C-alpha positions in Angstrom: 43.8 -59.1 76.4 44.1 -59.7 72.7 46.9 -59.5 70.3 46.9 -59.5 66.5 49.7 -61.2 64.8 50.8 -60.3 61.4 49.7 -62.6 58.7 51.8 -65.5 57.4 52.3 -66.1 53.7 52.6 -69.7 52.7 54.5 -70.6 49.6 54.9 -74.3 49.2 56.5 -75.5 46.0 54.3 -74.5 43.0 51.2 -74.2 45.1 49.2 -71.0 45.1 50.3 -68.7 47.8 48.1 -68.8 50.9 48.1 -66.4 53.9 47.2 -67.1 57.5 46.1 -64.5 60.0 46.5 -65.2 63.7 44.8 -63.4 66.6 45.5 -64.3 70.2 43.3 -63.7 73.3 44.2 -64.3 77.0 47.2 -65.1 79.1 50.9 -65.4 78.6 50.5 -69.2 78.1 48.2 -68.5 75.2 50.8 -66.1 73.7 53.4 -68.8 74.1 51.1 -71.3 72.2 50.6 -68.8 69.4 54.4 -68.3 69.2 54.8 -72.0 68.9 52.2 -72.3 66.1 53.8 -69.3 64.3 57.2 -70.9 64.7 56.0 -74.2 63.2 54.3 -72.4 60.4 57.4 -70.4 59.6 59.6 -73.5 59.7 57.2 -75.0 57.2 58.0 -72.2 54.8 55.6 -69.4 55.8 56.6 -65.8 55.4 55.2 -62.8 57.4 52.7 -60.5 55.7 50.3 -57.9 57.1 46.8 -57.8 55.8 44.1 -60.0 57.4 41.8 -59.3 54.4 44.3 -61.1 52.2 44.3 -64.2 54.3 43.0 -67.6 53.2 43.1 -68.9 56.8 42.0 -67.0 59.9 43.3 -68.6 63.2 41.9 -67.4 66.5 43.7 -68.6 69.6 40.9 -68.3 72.2 40.6 -67.8 76.0 37.9 -69.1 78.3 38.8 -67.6 81.7 36.0 -65.1 81.8 32.5 -64.7 80.3 33.3 -61.3 79.0 36.3 -62.6 77.1 34.4 -65.5 75.7 31.6 -63.1 74.5 34.3 -60.9 72.9 35.8 -63.9 71.1 32.4 -65.1 69.8 31.7 -61.6 68.5 35.1 -61.6 66.7 34.5 -65.1 65.2 31.2 -63.9 63.8 32.9 -60.9 62.2 35.7 -63.1 60.7 33.2 -65.6 59.4 31.8 -62.9 57.1 35.1 -62.8 55.3 34.4 -66.3 53.8 37.9 -67.5 54.8 38.8 -70.9 56.3 38.6 -70.3 60.1 40.6 -72.3 62.6 39.9 -71.9 66.4 42.5 -73.0 69.0 42.9 -72.4 72.7 40.9 -73.0 75.8 37.4 -72.2 74.5 37.7 -75.3 72.2 37.5 -77.4 75.4 35.4 -75.3 77.7 32.6 -74.3 75.4 33.1 -76.0 72.0 29.3 -76.1 71.4 29.1 -72.4 71.3 31.8 -72.3 68.7 30.0 -74.9 66.6 26.7 -73.0 66.9 28.1 -69.9 65.2 30.6 -71.7 63.0 28.9 -74.8 61.7 31.4 -75.0 58.8 34.6 -74.2 60.8 37.7 -75.4 59.1 39.6 -76.7 62.2 39.6 -76.8 65.9 42.6 -77.6 68.2 42.9 -77.7 71.9 45.8 -76.2 73.9 47.7 -79.6 74.0 47.5 -79.9 70.2 49.1 -76.7 69.0 52.1 -78.6 67.7 49.9 -80.2 65.1 48.8 -77.0 63.5 50.6 -77.7 60.2 49.1 -81.2 59.9 45.6 -79.7 60.5 46.1 -77.1 57.8 47.3 -79.8 55.4 44.2 -81.9 56.2 42.0 -78.9 55.5 43.8 -78.2 52.2 42.9 -81.8 51.1 39.2 -80.7 51.1 38.2 -81.5 54.7 36.4 -79.3 57.1 35.4 -79.5 60.8 38.8 -81.0 61.5 39.1 -81.5 65.2 42.5 -82.2 66.9 42.5 -83.1 70.6 45.5 -84.4 72.5 46.0 -85.9 76.0 49.8 -85.3 76.1 51.3 -82.1 74.9 54.5 -82.0 72.8 57.6 -80.7 74.5 56.7 -77.1 73.6 59.9 -75.4 74.8 62.0 -77.3 72.2 59.6 -76.4 69.3 60.4 -73.4 67.1 58.9 -70.1 68.4 58.1 -66.9 66.4 58.2 -64.2 69.1 55.7 -61.3 69.3 58.4 -59.2 70.8 61.9 -58.2 69.8 63.0 -58.1 73.4 61.0 -60.7 75.4 61.1 -64.5 74.8 58.2 -66.4 76.4 59.0 -70.0 77.5 56.4 -72.5 78.8 57.6 -74.5 81.7 54.5 -76.6 82.2 51.0 -77.3 81.1 47.9 -77.6 83.3 47.9 -77.6 87.1 47.3 -79.8 90.2 44.4 -77.8 91.6 40.6 -78.2 91.1 39.3 -74.8 91.9 35.5 -74.3 91.9 35.5 -71.4 89.4 38.2 -72.3 86.9 37.6 -73.4 83.4 41.3 -73.3 82.5 41.8 -76.7 84.2 39.1 -78.2 82.0 41.0 -76.9 79.0 44.6 -77.5 79.9 44.3 -80.5 82.1 46.5 -82.0 84.8 50.1 -80.8 85.4 52.6 -81.7 82.7 56.0 -80.2 83.5 58.6 -79.8 80.7 62.0 -81.2 81.4 64.5 -78.8 82.9 67.1 -79.5 80.3 64.6 -78.6 77.5 63.7 -75.3 79.2 67.4 -74.5 79.8 68.1 -75.1 76.1 65.2 -72.8 75.1 66.8 -70.0 77.2 70.1 -70.6 75.5 68.5 -70.5 72.1 66.8 -67.2 73.0 70.2 -65.8 74.1 71.7 -66.8 70.8 69.0 -64.7 69.1 69.9 -61.8 71.4 67.0 -61.9 73.8 67.8 -60.6 77.2 64.4 -61.0 79.0 62.7 -64.4 79.5 59.2 -64.9 80.8 58.7 -68.4 82.3 55.0 -69.1 82.0 52.6 -71.7 83.2 49.2 -72.1 84.9 51.0 -72.5 88.2 54.8 -72.0 88.4 54.9 -73.1 92.1 53.7 -76.6 91.1 56.4 -77.0 88.4 58.2 -80.4 88.5 56.1 -82.1 91.1 55.4 -85.1 88.9 59.0 -85.4 87.5 60.9 -85.2 90.8 62.2 -81.6 90.5 60.9 -78.2 91.5 60.9 -74.5 90.6 63.9 -73.7 92.7 66.0 -76.3 91.0 64.9 -75.0 87.6 65.8 -71.4 88.4 69.1 -72.4 89.8 69.9 -74.3 86.5 68.9 -71.3 84.4 70.8 -68.7 86.4 74.0 -70.7 85.8 73.8 -70.0 82.1 76.4 -67.4 81.2 75.4 -64.0 80.0 73.4 -61.0 81.1 69.7 -61.6 81.1 66.6 -61.4 83.2 63.9 -63.9 84.2 60.3 -63.2 85.1 58.7 -66.1 87.0 55.0 -66.5 86.2 52.0 -66.7 88.6 51.9 -69.1 91.5 49.3 -70.7 93.8 49.9 -70.4 97.5 48.7 -74.0 97.9 51.9 -75.3 96.4 54.2 -73.1 98.4 53.5 -75.7 101.1 55.3 -78.2 99.0 58.5 -76.2 98.4 61.3 -75.1 100.6 60.4 -71.4 100.7 63.7 -70.4 102.1 65.5 -72.0 99.1 63.1 -70.3 96.7 63.7 -66.9 98.3 67.4 -67.5 98.1 67.4 -68.1 94.4 65.1 -65.1 94.0 68.0 -63.0 95.2 70.0 -63.9 92.1 70.5 -60.8 90.0 69.1 -62.6 86.9 65.7 -63.0 88.5 63.2 -60.1 88.6 62.1 -59.4 92.2 58.5 -60.0 91.2 56.2 -62.3 93.2 52.8 -63.0 91.5 51.0 -65.0 94.2 47.3 -65.4 93.5 45.2 -65.3 96.7 41.7 -64.9 95.1 39.9 -63.9 98.4 40.7 -62.6 101.8 38.0 -64.9 103.4 38.9 -68.4 104.6 35.3 -69.4 104.1 35.3 -68.3 100.5 38.8 -69.9 99.9 37.3 -73.2 101.1 34.3 -72.8 98.8 36.7 -72.1 96.0 38.7 -75.3 96.8 41.9 -73.4 97.0 43.4 -75.6 99.7 45.2 -72.9 101.8 44.2 -70.2 104.3 44.7 -66.4 104.2 47.2 -66.8 107.0 49.4 -69.0 104.7 49.4 -66.3 102.0 50.3 -63.6 104.5 53.1 -65.7 105.9 54.7 -66.4 102.5 54.7 -62.7 101.7 56.2 -61.8 105.0 59.0 -64.3 104.4 59.8 -62.9 101.0 59.7 -59.3 102.0 61.9 -59.9 105.1 64.7 -61.1 102.7 63.8 -58.9 99.7 62.3 -55.6 101.0 61.9 -54.1 97.5 59.9 -57.1 96.2 57.1 -56.2 93.8 53.9 -58.1 94.8 51.1 -58.9 92.4 48.0 -60.9 93.3 44.6 -61.8 91.9 41.1 -61.4 93.4 37.8 -62.8 92.3 34.9 -60.5 93.4 31.5 -62.0 93.9 32.2 -65.7 94.0 29.0 -67.6 95.1 28.7 -67.4 98.9 30.6 -64.1 99.3 28.9 -61.9 101.9 29.6 -58.3 102.7 31.7 -59.6 105.6 33.7 -61.8 103.3 34.4 -58.9 101.0 35.4 -56.7 103.9 38.0 -59.4 104.8 39.3 -59.2 101.3 39.7 -55.4 101.6 41.4 -55.8 104.9 43.9 -58.3 103.4 44.8 -55.9 100.6 45.3 -53.1 103.1 47.6 -55.4 105.1 49.8 -56.8 102.4 49.7 -53.7 100.1 50.3 -55.4 96.7 51.8 -53.3 93.9 49.2 -54.7 91.5 45.9 -56.5 91.9 44.2 -58.3 89.0 40.5 -58.1 89.8 37.9 -60.3 88.1 34.2 -60.2 88.5 32.9 -63.7 89.1 31.2 -65.3 86.1 30.1 -68.9 85.9 32.2 -71.0 83.5 30.7 -74.1 81.9 31.4 -77.4 83.6 32.7 -75.9 86.8 31.3 -76.5 90.3 30.7 -72.8 90.9 28.4 -72.6 87.9 25.9 -74.6 89.8 26.0 -72.4 92.9 23.6 -69.6 93.8 24.8 -66.4 92.1 25.3 -63.0 93.7 23.5 -60.0 92.1 25.6 -58.5 89.3 25.1 -55.0 90.6 26.5 -56.0 94.0 29.5 -57.6 92.3 30.1 -54.4 90.2 29.9 -52.2 93.3 32.4 -54.4 95.2 34.7 -54.5 92.2 34.8 -50.7 92.0 35.6 -50.4 95.7 38.4 -52.9 95.4 39.7 -51.2 92.3 39.8 -47.8 94.0 41.7 -49.3 97.0 44.2 -51.1 94.8 45.0 -48.0 92.8 45.5 -46.0 96.0 47.9 -48.5 97.4 49.7 -48.8 94.1 50.3 -45.1 93.9 51.5 -45.1 97.6 53.9 -47.9 96.8 55.2 -46.2 93.7 56.0 -43.0 95.7 58.7 -44.9 97.4 60.6 -45.2 94.1 60.8 -41.5 93.5 64.4 -40.5 93.1 65.6 -44.1 92.5 68.6 -44.5 90.3 69.6 -47.7 88.6 69.6 -50.0 85.6 66.6 -51.0 83.5 66.1 -53.1 80.4 63.9 -51.6 77.6 61.3 -54.2 76.6 58.4 -52.2 75.1 58.2 -49.3 72.7 55.4 -46.8 71.7 55.4 -43.9 69.4 56.6 -41.3 71.9 58.2 -43.3 74.6 59.8 -46.6 75.6 59.2 -48.7 78.7 61.7 -50.6 80.7 61.8 -52.7 83.8 64.2 -52.5 86.8 65.4 -55.3 89.0 62.0 -55.3 90.8 60.1 -55.4 87.5 58.7 -51.9 88.0 57.6 -50.4 84.7 59.5 -47.2 84.0 58.6 -44.9 81.1 61.3 -43.0 79.3 60.3 -40.3 76.7 63.2 -41.2 74.4 63.8 -43.4 71.4 65.9 -46.3 72.7 66.4 -49.7 71.1 64.6 -52.7 72.5 66.8 -54.9 74.7 69.0 -52.0 75.6 70.2 -51.8 79.3 70.4 -48.2 80.4 70.8 -46.2 83.6 67.8 -44.0 84.7 66.5 -41.8 87.5 62.8 -41.9 88.5 61.5 -38.3 88.4 57.7 -38.9 88.7 55.3 -41.7 89.6 51.8 -42.7 88.5 49.5 -45.4 89.7 50.6 -48.0 87.1 54.1 -46.9 86.2 57.2 -44.7 87.0 58.6 -42.0 84.9 62.4 -41.8 84.4 65.1 -39.7 82.8 68.3 -41.0 81.3 71.3 -40.7 83.6 
């Protein structure tokens, strides 16, 4: 996933006006980091403009989770380098594969890792003083939730609750980039939500590399954080980011389920299983069993029957046999997730899995297609249950001919009307597709 952000025009005193163009790849955490950099730049006097060709600086916030994404970013960097602008690279790729960046951009202007985004203005000033190859790396991140944010959306405010994670999965380059868990203080996160409400946001996405691990090193937890946020006055909605089943062992699941019942929290559980084979989970160093994953889902659905379940699967991790893959298919058939994020395994530099014997790419592609077909079939079956549903949604996306809203279970509902972002309206579901529902105004 990538997102272009409108350029920023810098006007500092009597200096010549300079523009910065920002492009973001990857996850919601990366979006949040770009929002922070944009907010800091705006605070320093930057104004929004539109044309990347007019930019003096080109900033690419990179992702390193997949080989295909890395290749796409490298191709984009090559394209941008032809514009003869000062090029700054931020994000996970600067830690996971910096040599590849240096190879194609020997004269890069700047490079910042994910824990250094708060220093973007300082880096630009250093470059303006005639320096190049400016590298900024940090061990401890700034308290990002309290930094200014320039939101991509008029309706959704993304707030980071932590950086890094507690796991050491065999396949993951993100841990190499974002490091060990660093949880932001609950009061800072709560203040960020209040600030968003003051700017008329009604939907907040709490993002991290692993929300279930939140607070472990500062003697708090996700449940306490959510309880604190839901006590804030006003009508708004919270989306909780992805979680690792490993850390469900460390939380009181009944307490978490109870706070999930709060009307301010979307009934969405994004629990990443990665494989349906205990053998593969062990090779992956995930630290839990398939049975744990199934148990947690059963506990949630017993109390919240209309829960929307999302999960992630890696197809073709080293060691995966046909039997292991069949176990994954059986797991998906059993838990029937509403959405499955499917990744074909690709070795990431510096990870244990990169040294393991690889599976033939044609086999991986074939398995991926089989799983995609199954996931789409289940998604459509699940969506059929919503036909005729009536209720409230919040409009959070707009296209030329329609808007999209989310109901209490975070189901996407398309309305072929022009409705303002952030509006809360009543609809009836009149049709269903694999990936969304279709509604009419009530």
